[in-house]
N, CA, C and O atoms as a GROMACS GRO file, in nm:
protein
  548
    1MET      N    1  12.434  10.078  10.068
    1MET     CA    2  12.324  10.044   9.991
    1MET      C    3  12.364  10.153   9.837
    1MET      O    4  12.397  10.272   9.835
    2GLN      N    5  12.347  10.068   9.734
    2GLN     CA    6  12.346  10.154   9.612
    2GLN      C    7  12.171  10.196   9.564
    2GLN      O    8  12.080  10.128   9.516
    3VAL      N    9  12.181  10.327   9.601
    3VAL     CA   10  12.052  10.373   9.556
    3VAL      C   11  12.062  10.417   9.414
    3VAL      O   12  12.175  10.458   9.389
    4GLU      N   13  11.965  10.423   9.297
    4GLU     CA   14  11.989  10.458   9.193
    4GLU      C   15  11.908  10.557   9.156
    4GLU      O   16  11.948  10.633   9.067
    5ARG      N   17  11.807  10.574   9.202
    5ARG     CA   18  11.670  10.683   9.180
    5ARG      C   19  11.579  10.706   9.291
    5ARG      O   20  11.566  10.622   9.379
    6ILE      N   21  11.512  10.820   9.292
    6ILE     CA   22  11.383  10.780   9.354
    6ILE      C   23  11.277  10.725   9.262
    6ILE      O   24  11.247  10.807   9.175
    7ASP      N   25  11.204  10.598   9.253
    7ASP     CA   26  11.121  10.546   9.175
    7ASP      C   27  11.006  10.573   9.165
    7ASP      O   28  10.956  10.559   9.054
    8HIS      N   29  10.943  10.611   9.250
    8HIS     CA   30  10.799  10.641   9.260
    8HIS      C   31  10.749  10.741   9.398
    8HIS      O   32  10.812  10.770   9.499
    9VAL      N   33  10.664  10.764   9.371
    9VAL     CA   34  10.591  10.828   9.530
    9VAL      C   35  10.459  10.800   9.527
    9VAL      O   36  10.381  10.803   9.433
   10HIS      N   37  10.440  10.765   9.663
   10HIS     CA   38  10.282  10.643   9.682
   10HIS      C   39  10.214  10.789   9.747
   10HIS      O   40  10.269  10.863   9.828
   11ILE      N   41  10.095  10.803   9.693
   11ILE     CA   42  10.025  10.914   9.762
   11ILE      C   43   9.879  10.835   9.827
   11ILE      O   44   9.827  10.744   9.763
   12LYS      N   45   9.842  10.864   9.912
   12LYS     CA   46   9.717  10.799   9.983
   12LYS      C   47   9.594  10.886   9.947
   12LYS      O   48   9.608  11.007   9.966
   13CYS      N   49   9.469  10.842   9.895
   13CYS     CA   50   9.382  10.928   9.901
   13CYS      C   51   9.248  10.814   9.911
   13CYS      O   52   9.247  10.696   9.876
   14SER      N   53   9.155  10.885   9.964
   14SER     CA   54   9.022  10.841   9.981
   14SER      C   55   8.924  10.831   9.880
   14SER      O   56   8.829  10.756   9.906
   15ASP      N   57   8.923  10.897   9.752
   15ASP     CA   58   8.857  10.903   9.631
   15ASP      C   59   8.999  10.848   9.522
   15ASP      O   60   9.078  10.932   9.478
   16LEU      N   61   9.009  10.735   9.498
   16LEU     CA   62   9.089  10.692   9.401
   16LEU      C   63   9.061  10.761   9.241
   16LEU      O   64   9.147  10.815   9.172
   17GLU      N   65   8.947  10.747   9.213
   17GLU     CA   66   8.934  10.806   9.060
   17GLU      C   67   8.963  10.940   9.060
   17GLU      O   68   9.049  10.997   8.992
   18GLU      N   69   8.857  11.006   9.168
   18GLU     CA   70   8.887  11.182   9.158
   18GLU      C   71   9.028  11.215   9.171
   18GLU      O   72   9.076  11.296   9.092
   19SER      N   73   9.098  11.164   9.259
   19SER     CA   74   9.235  11.195   9.301
   19SER      C   75   9.312  11.141   9.156
   19SER      O   76   9.414  11.206   9.134
   20THR      N   77   9.292  11.068   9.086
   20THR     CA   78   9.392  11.020   8.988
   20THR      C   79   9.361  11.121   8.869
   20THR      O   80   9.448  11.164   8.794
   21GLU      N   81   9.207  11.158   8.862
   21GLU     CA   82   9.172  11.262   8.753
   21GLU      C   83   9.256  11.378   8.790
   21GLU      O   84   9.345  11.403   8.708
   22ARG      N   85   9.250  11.448   8.885
   22ARG     CA   86   9.332  11.584   8.900
   22ARG      C   87   9.465  11.551   8.909
   22ARG      O   88   9.538  11.649   8.894
   23MET      N   89   9.522  11.448   8.928
   23MET     CA   90   9.658  11.421   8.899
   23MET      C   91   9.723  11.415   8.738
   23MET      O   92   9.830  11.454   8.690
   24GLU      N   93   9.612  11.348   8.684
   24GLU     CA   94   9.642  11.355   8.532
   24GLU      C   95   9.633  11.464   8.459
   24GLU      O   96   9.706  11.480   8.361
   25ASN      N   97   9.527  11.569   8.503
   25ASN     CA   98   9.523  11.701   8.459
   25ASN      C   99   9.620  11.779   8.490
   25ASN      O  100   9.651  11.864   8.407
   26PHE      N  101   9.694  11.771   8.618
   26PHE     CA  102   9.821  11.838   8.663
   26PHE      C  103   9.915  11.800   8.597
   26PHE      O  104   9.974  11.893   8.542
   27THR      N  105   9.969  11.670   8.570
   27THR     CA  106  10.091  11.630   8.517
   27THR      C  107  10.086  11.585   8.380
   27THR      O  108  10.177  11.516   8.332
   28GLY      N  109   9.962  11.627   8.300
   28GLY     CA  110   9.955  11.574   8.144
   28GLY      C  111   9.970  11.425   8.108
   28GLY      O  112  10.004  11.389   7.996
   29THR      N  113   9.947  11.351   8.194
   29THR     CA  114   9.994  11.189   8.166
   29THR      C  115   9.853  11.125   8.165
   29THR      O  116   9.753  11.193   8.189
   30THR      N  117   9.848  10.998   8.138
   30THR     CA  118   9.735  10.912   8.155
   30THR      C  119   9.799  10.815   8.258
   30THR      O  120   9.912  10.767   8.247
   31PHE      N  121   9.708  10.793   8.362
   31PHE     CA  122   9.750  10.701   8.462
   31PHE      C  123   9.696  10.575   8.439
   31PHE      O  124   9.579  10.574   8.402
   32MET      N  125   9.770  10.433   8.457
   32MET     CA  126   9.739  10.310   8.438
   32MET      C  127   9.612  10.272   8.536
   32MET      O  128   9.632  10.282   8.657
   33ARG      N  129   9.499  10.236   8.497
   33ARG     CA  130   9.373  10.225   8.611
   33ARG      C  131   9.377  10.055   8.633
   33ARG      O  132   9.458   9.974   8.588
   34GLY      N  133   9.286  10.040   8.700
   34GLY     CA  134   9.204   9.906   8.752
   34GLY      C  135   9.336   9.797   8.792
   34GLY      O  136   9.362   9.691   8.735
   35ILE      N  137   9.403   9.855   8.898
   35ILE     CA  138   9.506   9.793   8.952
   35ILE      C  139   9.453   9.741   9.082
   35ILE      O  140   9.439   9.830   9.165
   36ASP      N  141   9.422   9.629   9.118
   36ASP     CA  142   9.355   9.599   9.253
   36ASP      C  143   9.417   9.495   9.319
   36ASP      O  144   9.395   9.377   9.291
   37TYR      N  145   9.490   9.530   9.402
   37TYR     CA  146   9.572   9.400   9.509
   37TYR      C  147   9.474   9.397   9.634
   37TYR      O  148   9.524   9.398   9.747
   38THR      N  149   9.342   9.395   9.621
   38THR     CA  150   9.266   9.399   9.751
   38THR      C  151   9.283   9.252   9.811
   38THR      O  152   9.296   9.233   9.932
   39ALA      N  153   9.281   9.148   9.713
   39ALA     CA  154   9.269   9.015   9.776
   39ALA      C  155   9.432   8.978   9.864
   39ALA      O  156   9.436   8.904   9.963
   40ASP      N  157   9.545   9.040   9.807
   40ASP     CA  158   9.658   9.019   9.873
   40ASP      C  159   9.699   9.115   9.975
   40ASP      O  160   9.763   9.096  10.078
   41HIS      N  161   9.647   9.232   9.921
   41HIS     CA  162   9.719   9.354  10.009
   41HIS      C  163   9.629   9.442  10.053
   41HIS      O  164   9.669   9.529  10.130
   42GLY      N  165   9.521   9.438  10.023
   42GLY     CA  166   9.394   9.533  10.076
   42GLY      C  167   9.404   9.670  10.034
   42GLY      O  168   9.384   9.765  10.109
   43MET      N  169   9.441   9.681   9.890
   43MET     CA  170   9.449   9.804   9.837
   43MET      C  171   9.417   9.797   9.667
   43MET      O  172   9.412   9.693   9.602
   44GLU      N  173   9.399   9.918   9.622
   44GLU     CA  174   9.386   9.933   9.489
   44GLU      C  175   9.434  10.053   9.456
   44GLU      O  176   9.407  10.149   9.527
   45ALA      N  177   9.528  10.070   9.320
   45ALA     CA  178   9.606  10.192   9.289
   45ALA      C  179   9.587  10.237   9.164
   45ALA      O  180   9.498  10.180   9.102
   46THR      N  181   9.651  10.331   9.104
   46THR     CA  182   9.681  10.384   8.995
   46THR      C  183   9.806  10.418   8.953
   46THR      O  184   9.876  10.442   9.052
   47TYR      N  185   9.874  10.433   8.836
   47TYR     CA  186  10.018  10.437   8.828
   47TYR      C  187  10.015  10.556   8.752
   47TYR      O  188   9.916  10.563   8.680
   48GLY      N  189  10.109  10.673   8.744
   48GLY     CA  190  10.176  10.773   8.633
   48GLY      C  191  10.278  10.684   8.590
   48GLY      O  192  10.347  10.616   8.667
   49PRO      N  193  10.288  10.686   8.465
   49PRO     CA  194  10.402  10.632   8.397
   49PRO      C  195  10.516  10.708   8.418
   49PRO      O  196  10.491  10.825   8.448
   50PHE      N  197  10.644  10.676   8.411
   50PHE     CA  198  10.766  10.717   8.411
   50PHE      C  199  10.764  10.834   8.281
   50PHE      O  200  10.703  10.814   8.176
   51PRO      N  201  10.832  10.946   8.307
   51PRO     CA  202  10.893  10.989   8.429
   51PRO      C  203  10.790  11.043   8.531
   51PRO      O  204  10.838  11.120   8.614
   52CYS      N  205  10.686  11.023   8.539
   52CYS     CA  206  10.620  11.095   8.655
   52CYS      C  207  10.633  11.014   8.756
   52CYS      O  208  10.647  11.086   8.854
   53GLY      N  209  10.638  10.880   8.793
   53GLY     CA  210  10.686  10.819   8.919
   53GLY      C  211  10.570  10.846   9.013
   53GLY      O  212  10.612  10.888   9.120
   54LEU      N  213  10.435  10.834   9.007
   54LEU     CA  214  10.328  10.842   9.118
   54LEU      C  215  10.243  10.741   9.143
   54LEU      O  216  10.207  10.682   9.041
   55GLU      N  217  10.206  10.707   9.226
   55GLU     CA  218  10.143  10.585   9.274
   55GLU      C  219  10.033  10.639   9.328
   55GLU      O  220  10.067  10.715   9.419
   56MET      N  221   9.861  10.634   9.308
   56MET     CA  222   9.763  10.682   9.360
   56MET      C  223   9.722  10.566   9.454
   56MET      O  224   9.697  10.465   9.387
   57LEU      N  225   9.707  10.547   9.586
   57LEU     CA  226   9.672  10.427   9.652
   57LEU      C  227   9.533  10.482   9.756
   57LEU      O  228   9.510  10.585   9.819
   58HIS      N  229   9.456  10.346   9.736
   58HIS     CA  230   9.317  10.361   9.810
   58HIS      C  231   9.287  10.265   9.879
   58HIS      O  232   9.248  10.169   9.812
   59VAL      N  233   9.290  10.247  10.002
   59VAL     CA  234   9.280  10.122  10.106
   59VAL      C  235   9.132  10.043  10.089
   59VAL      O  236   9.026  10.106  10.101
   60THR      N  237   9.136   9.938  10.067
   60THR     CA  238   8.998   9.864  10.011
   60THR      C  239   8.977   9.787  10.142
   60THR      O  240   8.862   9.776  10.185
   61ASP      N  241   9.103   9.720  10.221
   61ASP     CA  242   9.054   9.630  10.326
   61ASP      C  243   9.172   9.631  10.441
   61ASP      O  244   9.281   9.579  10.421
   62ASP      N  245   9.143   9.682  10.534
   62ASP     CA  246   9.271   9.713  10.619
   62ASP      C  247   9.268   9.575  10.738
   62ASP      O  248   9.301   9.586  10.856
   63SER      N  249   9.220   9.455  10.674
   63SER     CA  250   9.248   9.359  10.749
   63SER      C  251   9.366   9.294  10.703
   63SER      O  252   9.419   9.214  10.780
   64LYS      N  253   9.420   9.316  10.586
   64LYS     CA  254   9.526   9.313  10.493
   64LYS      C  255   9.662   9.358  10.524
   64LYS      O  256   9.658   9.481  10.525
   65SER      N  257   9.760   9.323  10.544
   65SER     CA  258   9.914   9.378  10.562
   65SER      C  259   9.928   9.521  10.510
   65SER      O  260   9.965   9.610  10.587
   66MET      N  261   9.903   9.542  10.402
   66MET     CA  262   9.970   9.660  10.332
   66MET      C  263   9.854   9.768  10.395
   66MET      O  264   9.884   9.877  10.444
   67GLY      N  265   9.722   9.719  10.384
   67GLY     CA  266   9.593   9.788  10.394
   67GLY      C  267   9.609   9.840  10.551
   67GLY      O  268   9.577   9.955  10.578
   68ALA      N  269   9.640   9.786  10.613
   68ALA     CA  270   9.623   9.794  10.758
   68ALA      C  271   9.751   9.907  10.801
   68ALA      O  272   9.728   9.998  10.881
   69ILE      N  273   9.845   9.894  10.756
   69ILE     CA  274   9.974   9.992  10.747
   69ILE      C  275   9.906  10.145  10.698
   69ILE      O  276   9.901  10.238  10.778
   70TYR      N  277   9.860  10.158  10.570
   70TYR     CA  278   9.804  10.223  10.487
   70TYR      C  279   9.701  10.307  10.552
   70TYR      O  280   9.694  10.429  10.555
   71ALA      N  281   9.622  10.219  10.602
   71ALA     CA  282   9.503  10.274  10.691
   71ALA      C  283   9.510  10.389  10.791
   71ALA      O  284   9.442  10.491  10.801
   72LYS      N  285   9.599  10.347  10.852
   72LYS     CA  286   9.653  10.452  10.978
   72LYS      C  287   9.695  10.587  10.948
   72LYS      O  288   9.694  10.682  11.027
   73ALA      N  289   9.732  10.587  10.824
   73ALA     CA  290   9.825  10.697  10.804
   73ALA      C  291   9.711  10.812  10.738
   73ALA      O  292   9.607  10.771  10.686
   74PRO      N  293   9.744  10.965  10.748
   74PRO     CA  294   9.638  11.042  10.665
   74PRO      C  295   9.658  11.038  10.513
   74PRO      O  296   9.755  10.984  10.459
   75GLU      N  297   9.558  11.101  10.448
   75GLU     CA  298   9.563  11.128  10.286
   75GLU      C  299   9.698  11.208  10.267
   75GLU      O  300   9.732  11.272  10.366
   76GLY      N  301   9.775  11.216  10.162
   76GLY     CA  302   9.888  11.278  10.098
   76GLY      C  303  10.010  11.178  10.079
   76GLY      O  304   9.992  11.059  10.049
   77VAL      N  305  10.135  11.234  10.098
   77VAL     CA  306  10.229  11.141  10.039
   77VAL      C  307  10.251  11.068  10.154
   77VAL      O  308  10.236  11.127  10.261
   78PHE      N  309  10.287  10.938  10.154
   78PHE     CA  310  10.280  10.821  10.224
   78PHE      C  311  10.424  10.775  10.229
   78PHE      O  312  10.477  10.768  10.340
   79ALA      N  313  10.494  10.742  10.117
   79ALA     CA  314  10.627  10.668  10.093
   79ALA      C  315  10.679  10.735   9.990
   79ALA      O  316  10.615  10.776   9.894
   80LEU      N  317  10.831  10.750  10.014
   80LEU     CA  318  10.916  10.736   9.884
   80LEU      C  319  10.982  10.602   9.844
   80LEU      O  320  11.031  10.540   9.938
   81SER      N  321  10.994  10.540   9.710
   81SER     CA  322  11.021  10.454   9.666
   81SER      C  323  11.156  10.445   9.592
   81SER      O  324  11.166  10.470   9.472
   82TYR      N  325  11.242  10.412   9.658
   82TYR     CA  326  11.409  10.428   9.589
   82TYR      C  327  11.434  10.282   9.523
   82TYR      O  328  11.420  10.173   9.580
   83LYS      N  329  11.473  10.305   9.392
   83LYS     CA  330  11.526  10.177   9.344
   83LYS      C  331  11.660  10.167   9.370
   83LYS      O  332  11.745  10.255   9.381
   84VAL      N  333  11.671  10.026   9.380
   84VAL     CA  334  11.802   9.958   9.432
   84VAL      C  335  11.880   9.878   9.372
   84VAL      O  336  11.807   9.812   9.297
   85THR      N  337  11.979   9.846   9.362
   85THR     CA  338  12.010   9.759   9.265
   85THR      C  339  12.025   9.603   9.323
   85THR      O  340  12.022   9.500   9.256
   86ASP      N  341  12.042   9.614   9.466
   86ASP     CA  342  12.060   9.468   9.548
   86ASP      C  343  11.962   9.468   9.665
   86ASP      O  344  11.991   9.538   9.762
   87MET      N  345  11.858   9.405   9.666
   87MET     CA  346  11.742   9.422   9.769
   87MET      C  347  11.818   9.357   9.909
   87MET      O  348  11.836   9.418  10.015
   88THR      N  349  11.852   9.232   9.883
   88THR     CA  350  11.934   9.162   9.995
   88THR      C  351  12.022   9.285  10.087
   88THR      O  352  11.990   9.325  10.199
   89ALA      N  353  12.115   9.322  10.023
   89ALA     CA  354  12.195   9.434  10.078
   89ALA      C  355  12.133   9.563  10.099
   89ALA      O  356  12.187   9.625  10.191
   90ALA      N  357  12.052   9.615  10.052
   90ALA     CA  358  11.988   9.721  10.068
   90ALA      C  359  11.896   9.680  10.259
   90ALA      O  360  11.919   9.745  10.361
   91ILE      N  361  11.838   9.608  10.253
   91ILE     CA  362  11.760   9.545  10.349
   91ILE      C  363  11.838   9.563  10.455
   91ILE      O  364  11.815   9.654  10.534
   92THR      N  365  11.940   9.478  10.471
   92THR     CA  366  12.060   9.467  10.552
   92THR      C  367  12.123   9.596  10.613
   92THR      O  368  12.154   9.619  10.730
   93ASP      N  369  12.135   9.679  10.497
   93ASP     CA  370  12.174   9.827  10.525
   93ASP      C  371  12.096   9.922  10.636
   93ASP      O  372  12.140   9.975  10.738
   94MET      N  373  11.939   9.923  10.564
   94MET     CA  374  11.833   9.970  10.619
   94MET      C  375  11.796   9.930  10.782
   94MET      O  376  11.746  10.008  10.864
   95GLU      N  377  11.829   9.813  10.800
   95GLU     CA  378  11.828   9.763  10.943
   95GLU      C  379  11.929   9.787  11.019
   95GLU      O  380  11.923   9.797  11.142
   96ALA      N  381  12.052   9.800  10.932
   96ALA     CA  382  12.186   9.827  11.000
   96ALA      C  383  12.143   9.990  11.076
   96ALA      O  384  12.170  10.016  11.193
   97LEU      N  385  12.079  10.077  10.989
   97LEU     CA  386  12.089  10.188  11.030
   97LEU      C  387  11.942  10.223  11.127
   97LEU      O  388  11.907  10.336  11.162
   98GLY      N  389  11.881  10.112  11.152
   98GLY     CA  390  11.795  10.092  11.276
   98GLY      C  391  11.657  10.132  11.261
   98GLY      O  392  11.587  10.178  11.352
   99HIS      N  393  11.613  10.107  11.112
   99HIS     CA  394  11.452  10.100  11.032
   99HIS      C  395  11.442   9.939  11.026
   99HIS      O  396  11.512   9.848  10.984
  100LYS      N  397  11.301   9.955  11.098
  100LYS     CA  398  11.247   9.823  11.110
  100LYS      C  399  11.163   9.814  10.974
  100LYS      O  400  11.087   9.898  10.925
  101LEU      N  401  11.200   9.679  10.924
  101LEU     CA  402  11.146   9.619  10.804
  101LEU      C  403  10.990   9.597  10.838
  101LEU      O  404  10.963   9.536  10.942
  102LEU      N  405  10.902   9.636  10.770
  102LEU     CA  406  10.750   9.647  10.780
  102LEU      C  407  10.708   9.499  10.689
  102LEU      O  408  10.652   9.400  10.737
  103LEU      N  409  10.749   9.518  10.551
  103LEU     CA  410  10.675   9.428  10.501
  103LEU      C  411  10.785   9.422  10.378
  103LEU      O  412  10.867   9.511  10.354
  104LYS      N  413  10.765   9.276  10.293
  104LYS     CA  414  10.842   9.244  10.177
  104LYS      C  415  10.763   9.165  10.123
  104LYS      O  416  10.713   9.063  10.172
  105TYR      N  417  10.747   9.223   9.990
  105TYR     CA  418  10.653   9.162   9.874
  105TYR      C  419  10.694   9.170   9.736
  105TYR      O  420  10.771   9.256   9.693
  106GLU      N  421  10.632   9.068   9.658
  106GLU     CA  422  10.675   9.052   9.516
  106GLU      C  423  10.580   9.038   9.407
  106GLU      O  424  10.494   8.950   9.412
  107PHE      N  425  10.589   9.116   9.310
  107PHE     CA  426  10.521   9.131   9.230
  107PHE      C  427  10.579   9.069   9.113
  107PHE      O  428  10.645   9.150   9.049
  108GLY      N  429  10.578   8.951   9.063
  108GLY     CA  430  10.664   8.873   8.963
  108GLY      C  431  10.815   8.872   8.999
  108GLY      O  432  10.849   8.817   9.103
  109PRO      N  433  10.915   8.936   8.912
  109PRO     CA  434  11.035   8.931   8.921
  109PRO      C  435  11.080   9.059   9.023
  109PRO      O  436  11.196   9.078   9.061
  110ILE      N  437  10.953   9.149   9.063
  110ILE     CA  438  10.979   9.288   9.119
  110ILE      C  439  10.977   9.230   9.290
  110ILE      O  440  10.905   9.139   9.331
  111ARG      N  441  11.054   9.292   9.356
  111ARG     CA  442  11.063   9.307   9.480
  111ARG      C  443  11.105   9.414   9.541
  111ARG      O  444  11.198   9.493   9.522
  112GLU      N  445  11.000   9.402   9.637
  112GLU     CA  446  11.008   9.556   9.742
  112GLU      C  447  10.981   9.531   9.882
  112GLU      O  448  10.927   9.433   9.932
  113ALA      N  449  11.036   9.653   9.946
  113ALA     CA  450  11.055   9.647  10.108
  113ALA      C  451  11.014   9.762  10.139
  113ALA      O  452  11.045   9.863  10.077
  114LEU      N  453  10.920   9.757  10.266
  114LEU     CA  454  10.877   9.851  10.324
  114LEU      C  455  10.929   9.905  10.426
  114LEU      O  456  10.943   9.810  10.503
  115PHE      N  457  10.975  10.018  10.490
  115PHE     CA  458  11.058   9.998  10.598
  115PHE      C  459  10.980  10.137  10.702
  115PHE      O  460  10.956  10.247  10.652
  116ASP      N  461  10.957  10.109  10.820
  116ASP     CA  462  10.934  10.213  10.946
  116ASP      C  463  11.006  10.340  10.969
  116ASP      O  464  11.059  10.366  11.077
  117THR      N  465  11.008  10.424  10.860
  117THR     CA  466  11.077  10.531  10.884
  117THR      C  467  11.029  10.674  10.901
  117THR      O  468  11.099  10.774  10.888
  118LYS      N  469  10.895  10.669  10.932
  118LYS     CA  470  10.818  10.777  10.931
  118LYS      C  471  10.853  10.874  11.055
  118LYS      O  472  10.842  10.996  11.039
  119ASP      N  473  10.888  10.830  11.156
  119ASP     CA  474  10.912  10.906  11.306
  119ASP      C  475  11.036  10.963  11.244
  119ASP      O  476  11.044  11.085  11.234
  120SER      N  477  11.113  10.903  11.211
  120SER     CA  478  11.271  10.942  11.184
  120SER      C  479  11.293  11.059  11.043
  120SER      O  480  11.356  11.165  11.046
  121LEU      N  481  11.225  11.004  10.938
  121LEU     CA  482  11.256  11.058  10.797
  121LEU      C  483  11.132  11.134  10.767
  121LEU      O  484  11.149  11.210  10.672
  122GLY      N  485  11.022  11.137  10.814
  122GLY     CA  486  10.922  11.214  10.793
  122GLY      C  487  10.813  11.119  10.689
  122GLY      O  488  10.692  11.139  10.678
  123VAL      N  489  10.870  11.043  10.638
  123VAL     CA  490  10.783  10.936  10.526
  123VAL      C  491  10.814  10.817  10.558
  123VAL      O  492  10.903  10.807  10.642
  124TYR      N  493  10.771  10.726  10.520
  124TYR     CA  494  10.796  10.575  10.484
  124TYR      C  495  10.892  10.551  10.386
  124TYR      O  496  10.888  10.628  10.290
  125ILE      N  497  11.000  10.440  10.385
  125ILE     CA  498  11.057  10.456  10.290
  125ILE      C  499  11.025  10.303  10.222
  125ILE      O  500  11.024  10.208  10.300
  126GLU      N  501  11.006  10.284  10.111
  126GLU     CA  502  11.019  10.163  10.004
  126GLU      C  503  11.129  10.156   9.931
  126GLU      O  504  11.185  10.256   9.886
  127LEU      N  505  11.180  10.001   9.907
  127LEU     CA  506  11.294  10.010   9.844
  127LEU      C  507  11.207   9.915   9.727
  127LEU      O  508  11.106   9.849   9.750
  128ILE      N  509  11.278   9.930   9.593
  128ILE     CA  510  11.208   9.837   9.472
  128ILE      C  511  11.351   9.789   9.415
  128ILE      O  512  11.453   9.859   9.418
  129ASP      N  513  11.344   9.681   9.373
  129ASP     CA  514  11.452   9.585   9.288
  129ASP      C  515  11.365   9.536   9.189
  129ASP      O  516  11.260   9.482   9.222
  130TYR      N  517  11.405   9.550   9.044
  130TYR     CA  518  11.303   9.533   8.941
  130TYR      C  519  11.338   9.408   8.889
  130TYR      O  520  11.271   9.345   8.808
  131GLY      N  521  11.496   9.356   8.962
  131GLY     CA  522  11.518   9.209   8.910
  131GLY      C  523  11.535   9.212   8.764
  131GLY      O  524  11.569   9.317   8.711
  132ASP      N  525  11.513   9.096   8.688
  132ASP     CA  526  11.495   9.086   8.547
  132ASP      C  527  11.381   9.179   8.482
  132ASP      O  528  11.388   9.186   8.359
  133ALA      N  529  11.290   9.243   8.536
  133ALA     CA  530  11.189   9.296   8.469
  133ALA      C  531  11.227   9.420   8.408
  133ALA      O  532  11.294   9.498   8.476
  134ALA      N  533  11.197   9.449   8.304
  134ALA     CA  534  11.210   9.577   8.205
  134ALA      C  535  11.179   9.702   8.252
  134ALA      O  536  11.254   9.799   8.240
  135ALA      N  537  11.040   9.704   8.321
  135ALA     CA  538  10.951   9.818   8.342
  135ALA      C  539  11.037   9.904   8.398
  135ALA      O  540  11.061  10.012   8.345
  136GLY      N  541  11.101   9.861   8.527
  136GLY     CA  542  11.158   9.951   8.590
  136GLY      C  543  11.284  10.040   8.531
  136GLY      O  544  11.314  10.143   8.593
  137GLU      N  545  11.350  10.008   8.428
  137GLU     CA  546  11.474  10.035   8.375
  137GLU      C  547  11.437  10.192   8.287
  137GLU      O  548  11.526  10.250   8.224
   0.00000   0.00000   0.00000
């Protein structure tokens, strides 16, 4: 598996606005707000721009796939997202290492995959492949 870098860190919070403000004050950056994935994934998010690499997440509907996984977790660091060059090969490699694929999802050309690595690695691992999207470069 070709890992290029840690892309971002997922942080679960119960109060998205307050947590985002605190992180902005700490990092000195302005986060992107108003990203609502409730309809498809049961979550809302804010993002700290690169090189900050933070994603603050709040569960809004635990009946959705991502919301259900996140709802079970305590607040704090939930997952590390690694940028990979070939998502198909990376998924194969992660499964060969014994890690169960929990979800695959796409946001335009961006492909992501979340693995159940909490017990073995202490944190969930997400892989991200930006495809032709320039945002992750």
